[in-house]
N, CA, C and O atoms as a CHARMM CRD file, in Angstrom:
* protein
*
  236
    1    1 MET  N     10.08200  75.98800  98.21900 PROA 1      0.00000
    2    1 MET  CA     9.14900  76.90200  97.55800 PROA 1      0.00000
    3    1 MET  C      9.90600  77.66200  96.45600 PROA 1      0.00000
    4    1 MET  O     10.96700  78.23300  96.70800 PROA 1      0.00000
    5    2 PRO  N      9.35100  77.66300  95.23700 PROA 2      0.00000
    6    2 PRO  CA    10.03300  78.38700  94.15200 PROA 2      0.00000
    7    2 PRO  C     10.09400  79.88500  94.45000 PROA 2      0.00000
    8    2 PRO  O      9.29200  80.42500  95.21200 PROA 2      0.00000
    9    3 LYS  N     11.06500  80.52900  93.82700 PROA 3      0.00000
   10    3 LYS  CA    11.27500  81.95800  94.08000 PROA 3      0.00000
   11    3 LYS  C     10.04300  82.77700  93.67800 PROA 3      0.00000
   12    3 LYS  O      9.65300  83.69500  94.40000 PROA 3      0.00000
   13    4 TRP  N      9.42500  82.45300  92.52900 PROA 4      0.00000
   14    4 TRP  CA     8.27200  83.22600  92.07300 PROA 4      0.00000
   15    4 TRP  C      7.11700  83.10100  93.06300 PROA 4      0.00000
   16    4 TRP  O      6.33700  84.03600  93.24700 PROA 4      0.00000
   17    5 ARG  N      7.01800  81.92600  93.70200 PROA 5      0.00000
   18    5 ARG  CA     5.92400  81.70400  94.64600 PROA 5      0.00000
   19    5 ARG  C      6.10000  82.60400  95.88400 PROA 5      0.00000
   20    5 ARG  O      5.12400  83.15000  96.39800 PROA 5      0.00000
   21    6 ARG  N      7.32400  82.75300  96.34900 PROA 6      0.00000
   22    6 ARG  CA     7.60900  83.61500  97.49900 PROA 6      0.00000
   23    6 ARG  C      7.27400  85.06800  97.15300 PROA 6      0.00000
   24    6 ARG  O      6.68400  85.78500  97.96100 PROA 6      0.00000
   25    7 TRP  N      7.65600  85.49600  95.94300 PROA 7      0.00000
   26    7 TRP  CA     7.37900  86.86100  95.47300 PROA 7      0.00000
   27    7 TRP  C      5.87400  87.09400  95.40500 PROA 7      0.00000
   28    7 TRP  O      5.37500  88.13900  95.82300 PROA 7      0.00000
   29    8 TYR  N      5.15900  86.10600  94.87200 PROA 8      0.00000
   30    8 TYR  CA     3.70300  86.17700  94.74000 PROA 8      0.00000
   31    8 TYR  C      3.05200  86.34900  96.11600 PROA 8      0.00000
   32    8 TYR  O      2.14500  87.16600  96.27700 PROA 8      0.00000
   33    9 ASN  N      3.51200  85.58200  97.10100 PROA 9      0.00000
   34    9 ASN  CA     2.97100  85.69700  98.46200 PROA 9      0.00000
   35    9 ASN  C      3.24100  87.08000  99.04900 PROA 9      0.00000
   36    9 ASN  O      2.38300  87.64800  99.72500 PROA 9      0.00000
   37   10 ASP  N      4.43500  87.62300  98.79100 PROA 10     0.00000
   38   10 ASP  CA     4.76400  88.97000  99.27800 PROA 10     0.00000
   39   10 ASP  C      3.82900  90.00900  98.67100 PROA 10     0.00000
   40   10 ASP  O      3.35100  90.90800  99.36300 PROA 10     0.00000
   41   11 VAL  N      3.57500  89.87700  97.37900 PROA 11     0.00000
   42   11 VAL  CA     2.69200  90.82800  96.68700 PROA 11     0.00000
   43   11 VAL  C      1.28700  90.75100  97.27700 PROA 11     0.00000
   44   11 VAL  O      0.65900  91.78000  97.52900 PROA 11     0.00000
   45   12 ILE  N      0.80000  89.54800  97.49300 PROA 12     0.00000
   46   12 ILE  CA    -0.54300  89.38000  98.05500 PROA 12     0.00000
   47   12 ILE  C     -0.60000  89.99500  99.45200 PROA 12     0.00000
   48   12 ILE  O     -1.58900  90.63400  99.81200 PROA 12     0.00000
   49   13 PHE  N      0.45800  89.80100 100.23700 PROA 13     0.00000
   50   13 PHE  CA     0.50100  90.35700 101.59100 PROA 13     0.00000
   51   13 PHE  C      0.43400  91.88800 101.55300 PROA 13     0.00000
   52   13 PHE  O     -0.30000  92.50600 102.32500 PROA 13     0.00000
   53   14 VAL  N      1.20300  92.48400 100.65000 PROA 14     0.00000
   54   14 VAL  CA     1.23700  93.95100 100.54100 PROA 14     0.00000
   55   14 VAL  C     -0.11700  94.47800 100.07000 PROA 14     0.00000
   56   14 VAL  O     -0.62700  95.46000 100.60900 PROA 14     0.00000
   57   15 VAL  N     -0.69400  93.82400  99.06700 PROA 15     0.00000
   58   15 VAL  CA    -2.00500  94.25300  98.55400 PROA 15     0.00000
   59   15 VAL  C     -3.05400  94.14500  99.65600 PROA 15     0.00000
   60   15 VAL  O     -3.88800  95.03700  99.81200 PROA 15     0.00000
   61   16 ALA  N     -3.01300  93.05400 100.42100 PROA 16     0.00000
   62   16 ALA  CA    -3.97900  92.87600 101.50900 PROA 16     0.00000
   63   16 ALA  C     -3.80400  93.97200 102.56200 PROA 16     0.00000
   64   16 ALA  O     -4.79000  94.48100 103.09400 PROA 16     0.00000
   65   17 ALA  N     -2.56300  94.33700 102.86300 PROA 17     0.00000
   66   17 ALA  CA    -2.30500  95.39500 103.84300 PROA 17     0.00000
   67   17 ALA  C     -2.83100  96.73800 103.34300 PROA 17     0.00000
   68   17 ALA  O     -3.41600  97.50200 104.11100 PROA 17     0.00000
   69   18 VAL  N     -2.62500  97.02500 102.06300 PROA 18     0.00000
   70   18 VAL  CA    -3.09500  98.29300 101.48400 PROA 18     0.00000
   71   18 VAL  C     -4.62900  98.34100 101.49100 PROA 18     0.00000
   72   18 VAL  O     -5.22200  99.36200 101.84000 PROA 18     0.00000
   73   19 VAL  N     -5.25800  97.23600 101.10500 PROA 19     0.00000
   74   19 VAL  CA    -6.72500  97.18500 101.08900 PROA 19     0.00000
   75   19 VAL  C     -7.26700  97.35300 102.50800 PROA 19     0.00000
   76   19 VAL  O     -8.25400  98.05600 102.72600 PROA 19     0.00000
   77   20 ASP  N     -6.61400  96.70500 103.46500 PROA 20     0.00000
   78   20 ASP  CA    -7.04100  96.80900 104.85800 PROA 20     0.00000
   79   20 ASP  C     -6.92800  98.25400 105.34700 PROA 20     0.00000
   80   20 ASP  O     -7.83400  98.76000 106.01000 PROA 20     0.00000
   81   21 ALA  N     -5.82000  98.91300 105.02300 PROA 21     0.00000
   82   21 ALA  CA    -5.62600 100.31100 105.42600 PROA 21     0.00000
   83   21 ALA  C     -6.67000 101.21000 104.76200 PROA 21     0.00000
   84   21 ALA  O     -7.22000 102.10700 105.40100 PROA 21     0.00000
   85   22 ALA  N     -6.93800 100.96500 103.47500 PROA 22     0.00000
   86   22 ALA  CA    -7.92600 101.76500 102.75500 PROA 22     0.00000
   87   22 ALA  C     -9.31800 101.56900 103.36600 PROA 22     0.00000
   88   22 ALA  O    -10.08300 102.52300 103.51100 PROA 22     0.00000
   89   23 ALA  N     -9.63100 100.33100 103.71800 PROA 23     0.00000
   90   23 ALA  CA   -10.93600 100.05600 104.32300 PROA 23     0.00000
   91   23 ALA  C    -11.05300 100.76200 105.67400 PROA 23     0.00000
   92   23 ALA  O    -12.10900 101.29300 106.02100 PROA 23     0.00000
   93   24 GLY  N     -9.96200 100.76100 106.42300 PROA 24     0.00000
   94   24 GLY  CA    -9.96300 101.46100 107.71300 PROA 24     0.00000
   95   24 GLY  C    -10.15800 102.95200 107.52300 PROA 24     0.00000
   96   24 GLY  O    -10.88100 103.59200 108.28700 PROA 24     0.00000
   97   25 PHE  N     -9.51500 103.50500 106.50800 PROA 25     0.00000
   98   25 PHE  CA    -9.64000 104.93600 106.21100 PROA 25     0.00000
   99   25 PHE  C    -11.07500 105.26700 105.82600 PROA 25     0.00000
  100   25 PHE  O    -11.64200 106.25300 106.29600 PROA 25     0.00000
  101   26 VAL  N    -11.65500 104.43600 104.96800 PROA 26     0.00000
  102   26 VAL  CA   -13.04000 104.66300 104.52700 PROA 26     0.00000
  103   26 VAL  C    -13.98400 104.56900 105.72300 PROA 26     0.00000
  104   26 VAL  O    -14.89800 105.38200 105.86600 PROA 26     0.00000
  105   27 ALA  N    -13.76000 103.57500 106.58100 PROA 27     0.00000
  106   27 ALA  CA   -14.61900 103.41800 107.75900 PROA 27     0.00000
  107   27 ALA  C    -14.51600 104.64900 108.66000 PROA 27     0.00000
  108   27 ALA  O    -15.51800 105.12200 109.19500 PROA 27     0.00000
  109   28 ALA  N    -13.29700 105.16100 108.82000 PROA 28     0.00000
  110   28 ALA  CA   -13.10600 106.35100 109.65300 PROA 28     0.00000
  111   28 ALA  C    -13.83000 107.54900 109.03800 PROA 28     0.00000
  112   28 ALA  O    -14.44400 108.34300 109.75000 PROA 28     0.00000
  113   29 ARG  N    -13.75500 107.67200 107.71900 PROA 29     0.00000
  114   29 ARG  CA   -14.43500 108.78400 107.04200 PROA 29     0.00000
  115   29 ARG  C    -15.95100 108.66800 107.21200 PROA 29     0.00000
  116   29 ARG  O    -16.63300 109.67100 107.42500 PROA 29     0.00000
  117   30 VAL  N    -16.47100 107.45100 107.11800 PROA 30     0.00000
  118   30 VAL  CA   -17.92100 107.24600 107.27600 PROA 30     0.00000
  119   30 VAL  C    -18.35300 107.66500 108.67900 PROA 30     0.00000
  120   30 VAL  O    -19.39700 108.29200 108.85300 PROA 30     0.00000
  121   31 VAL  N    -17.54300 107.31400 109.67500 PROA 31     0.00000
  122   31 VAL  CA   -17.87500 107.68700 111.05700 PROA 31     0.00000
  123   31 VAL  C    -17.87000 109.20700 111.20800 PROA 31     0.00000
  124   31 VAL  O    -18.75800 109.77100 111.84700 PROA 31     0.00000
  125   32 VAL  N    -16.87700 109.86700 110.62400 PROA 32     0.00000
  126   32 VAL  CA   -16.78200 111.33300 110.71000 PROA 32     0.00000
  127   32 VAL  C    -17.97800 111.97800 110.01000 PROA 32     0.00000
  128   32 VAL  O    -18.59800 112.89500 110.54800 PROA 32     0.00000
  129   33 VAL  N    -18.29500 111.49700 108.81800 PROA 33     0.00000
  130   33 VAL  CA   -19.44100 112.05900 108.07700 PROA 33     0.00000
  131   33 VAL  C    -20.73300 111.83800 108.85500 PROA 33     0.00000
  132   33 VAL  O    -21.57500 112.73300 108.92700 PROA 33     0.00000
  133   34 ALA  N    -20.89400 110.65300 109.43700 PROA 34     0.00000
  134   34 ALA  CA   -22.10100 110.36900 110.22000 PROA 34     0.00000
  135   34 ALA  C    -22.19600 111.31200 111.42100 PROA 34     0.00000
  136   34 ALA  O    -23.27700 111.80400 111.74800 PROA 34     0.00000
  137   35 ALA  N    -21.06300 111.56000 112.07400 PROA 35     0.00000
  138   35 ALA  CA   -21.05900 112.47500 113.22200 PROA 35     0.00000
  139   35 ALA  C    -21.44300 113.88700 112.78900 PROA 35     0.00000
  140   35 ALA  O    -22.19000 114.57100 113.48800 PROA 35     0.00000
  141   36 VAL  N    -20.94100 114.31500 111.65400 PROA 36     0.00000
  142   36 VAL  CA   -21.27300 115.65300 111.14200 PROA 36     0.00000
  143   36 VAL  C    -22.75800 115.73500 110.80600 PROA 36     0.00000
  144   36 VAL  O    -23.41300 116.73000 111.11600 PROA 36     0.00000
  145   37 VAL  N    -23.28500 114.70000 110.17800 PROA 37     0.00000
  146   37 VAL  CA   -24.71000 114.69100 109.81800 PROA 37     0.00000
  147   37 VAL  C    -25.57500 114.73300 111.08000 PROA 37     0.00000
  148   37 VAL  O    -26.55600 115.47400 111.14700 PROA 37     0.00000
  149   38 VAL  N    -25.20000 113.92800 112.07900 PROA 38     0.00000
  150   38 VAL  CA   -25.97200 113.91000 113.32900 PROA 38     0.00000
  151   38 VAL  C    -25.92500 115.29100 113.99000 PROA 38     0.00000
  152   38 VAL  O    -26.94000 115.78300 114.48400 PROA 38     0.00000
  153   39 ALA  N    -24.74500 115.91000 113.99700 PROA 39     0.00000
  154   39 ALA  CA   -24.61100 117.24300 114.58800 PROA 39     0.00000
  155   39 ALA  C    -25.46400 118.25600 113.82400 PROA 39     0.00000
  156   39 ALA  O    -26.12000 119.10200 114.43100 PROA 39     0.00000
  157   40 ALA  N    -25.45300 118.16800 112.49500 PROA 40     0.00000
  158   40 ALA  CA   -26.22800 119.10000 111.67100 PROA 40     0.00000
  159   40 ALA  C    -27.72200 118.90800 111.91500 PROA 40     0.00000
  160   40 ALA  O    -28.46500 119.88300 112.02600 PROA 40     0.00000
  161   41 VAL  N    -28.15800 117.66600 111.99700 PROA 41     0.00000
  162   41 VAL  CA   -29.58300 117.40000 112.24100 PROA 41     0.00000
  163   41 VAL  C    -29.98100 117.92500 113.61900 PROA 41     0.00000
  164   41 VAL  O    -31.05700 118.49800 113.79100 PROA 41     0.00000
  165   42 GLY  N    -29.09200 117.72000 114.60300 PROA 42     0.00000
  166   42 GLY  CA   -29.37200 118.23600 115.95100 PROA 42     0.00000
  167   42 GLY  C    -29.47500 119.74200 115.95500 PROA 42     0.00000
  168   42 GLY  O    -30.32500 120.31500 116.63700 PROA 42     0.00000
  169   43 GLU  N    -28.60400 120.38600 115.18800 PROA 43     0.00000
  170   43 GLU  CA   -28.61500 121.84900 115.11900 PROA 43     0.00000
  171   43 GLU  C    -29.90000 122.33700 114.44600 PROA 43     0.00000
  172   43 GLU  O    -30.51500 123.29800 114.90700 PROA 43     0.00000
  173   44 VAL  N    -30.30000 121.68600 113.37200 PROA 44     0.00000
  174   44 VAL  CA   -31.53800 122.06700 112.67100 PROA 44     0.00000
  175   44 VAL  C    -32.73100 121.88100 113.60300 PROA 44     0.00000
  176   44 VAL  O    -33.63900 122.71100 113.63600 PROA 44     0.00000
  177   45 ALA  N    -32.72000 120.77900 114.36200 PROA 45     0.00000
  178   45 ALA  CA   -33.82000 120.53600 115.30400 PROA 45     0.00000
  179   45 ALA  C    -33.84900 121.62200 116.37300 PROA 45     0.00000
  180   45 ALA  O    -34.91900 122.09400 116.75700 PROA 45     0.00000
  181   46 ALA  N    -32.66900 122.01700 116.85100 PROA 46     0.00000
  182   46 ALA  CA   -32.60600 123.06900 117.87000 PROA 46     0.00000
  183   46 ALA  C    -33.11400 124.38900 117.31500 PROA 46     0.00000
  184   46 ALA  O    -33.84900 125.10600 117.99500 PROA 46     0.00000
  185   47 VAL  N    -32.73300 124.71800 116.09100 PROA 47     0.00000
  186   47 VAL  CA   -33.20600 125.95500 115.45600 PROA 47     0.00000
  187   47 VAL  C    -34.71600 125.89300 115.26900 PROA 47     0.00000
  188   47 VAL  O    -35.41800 126.87900 115.49300 PROA 47     0.00000
  189   48 GLY  N    -35.21000 124.73200 114.85700 PROA 48     0.00000
  190   48 GLY  CA   -36.66200 124.56000 114.69700 PROA 48     0.00000
  191   48 GLY  C    -37.39400 124.73300 116.00500 PROA 48     0.00000
  192   48 GLY  O    -38.48200 125.30700 116.05000 PROA 48     0.00000
  193   49 GLU  N    -36.78800 124.23200 117.07900 PROA 49     0.00000
  194   49 GLU  CA   -37.39900 124.36300 118.40000 PROA 49     0.00000
  195   49 GLU  C    -37.45800 125.83300 118.83100 PROA 49     0.00000
  196   49 GLU  O    -38.47200 126.29600 119.35300 PROA 49     0.00000
  197   50 VAL  N    -36.37200 126.54800 118.60700 PROA 50     0.00000
  198   50 VAL  CA   -36.32600 127.97600 118.94100 PROA 50     0.00000
  199   50 VAL  C    -37.35800 128.73500 118.11300 PROA 50     0.00000
  200   50 VAL  O    -38.05800 129.60900 118.62500 PROA 50     0.00000
  201   51 ALA  N    -37.44500 128.38900 116.82400 PROA 51     0.00000
  202   51 ALA  CA   -38.42400 129.05900 115.95700 PROA 51     0.00000
  203   51 ALA  C    -39.84000 128.76900 116.43900 PROA 51     0.00000
  204   51 ALA  O    -40.68600 129.66300 116.44400 PROA 51     0.00000
  205   52 ALA  N    -40.10700 127.53300 116.84300 PROA 52     0.00000
  206   52 ALA  CA   -41.44400 127.17500 117.32500 PROA 52     0.00000
  207   52 ALA  C    -41.77300 127.94900 118.60400 PROA 52     0.00000
  208   52 ALA  O    -42.89500 128.42300 118.78200 PROA 52     0.00000
  209   53 GLU  N    -40.78200 128.06800 119.49000 PROA 53     0.00000
  210   53 GLU  CA   -41.00500 128.82900 120.73000 PROA 53     0.00000
  211   53 GLU  C    -41.26700 130.30400 120.41200 PROA 53     0.00000
  212   53 GLU  O    -42.12800 130.94300 121.01700 PROA 53     0.00000
  213   54 THR  N    -40.50400 130.82500 119.45000 PROA 54     0.00000
  214   54 THR  CA   -40.66600 132.24000 119.06600 PROA 54     0.00000
  215   54 THR  C    -42.06100 132.47600 118.50600 PROA 54     0.00000
  216   54 THR  O    -42.71700 133.46200 118.84100 PROA 54     0.00000
  217   55 VAL  N    -42.50300 131.57000 117.66000 PROA 55     0.00000
  218   55 VAL  CA   -43.85100 131.69000 117.07100 PROA 55     0.00000
  219   55 VAL  C    -44.90000 131.58100 118.17200 PROA 55     0.00000
  220   55 VAL  O    -45.87600 132.33200 118.18600 PROA 55     0.00000
  221   56 ALA  N    -44.69300 130.63500 119.10100 PROA 56     0.00000
  222   56 ALA  CA   -45.66200 130.45000 120.19400 PROA 56     0.00000
  223   56 ALA  C    -45.74600 131.70500 121.06300 PROA 56     0.00000
  224   56 ALA  O    -46.82800 132.11800 121.47900 PROA 56     0.00000
  225   57 VAL  N    -44.58600 132.30100 121.32700 PROA 57     0.00000
  226   57 VAL  CA   -44.56900 133.52900 122.14000 PROA 57     0.00000
  227   57 VAL  C    -45.22900 134.66900 121.36900 PROA 57     0.00000
  228   57 VAL  O    -45.96100 135.47400 121.94600 PROA 57     0.00000
  229   58 ALA  N    -44.96600 134.73400 120.05800 PROA 58     0.00000
  230   58 ALA  CA   -45.52400 135.80600 119.23700 PROA 58     0.00000
  231   58 ALA  C    -47.04800 135.70200 119.17100 PROA 58     0.00000
  232   58 ALA  O    -47.74400 136.71600 119.10800 PROA 58     0.00000
  233   59 LEU  N    -47.55800 134.47700 119.18500 PROA 59     0.00000
  234   59 LEU  CA   -49.01400 134.29400 119.11700 PROA 59     0.00000
  235   59 LEU  C    -49.60700 134.53200 120.49600 PROA 59     0.00000
  236   59 LEU  O    -50.82200 134.43100 120.67100 PROA 59     0.00000
């Protein structure tokens, strides 16, 4: 195998590793953001429920 070919394979390996790590990071961020959104929606629903109960009691 020519020397340039070995170098080329090394570069491709490193680029693939970096892309894989970046994809993993992005996936982790998406999971965290989704968890935050779900928590926020749950909190809004809970506040809405409390408000509905308060209105029902007031009426």
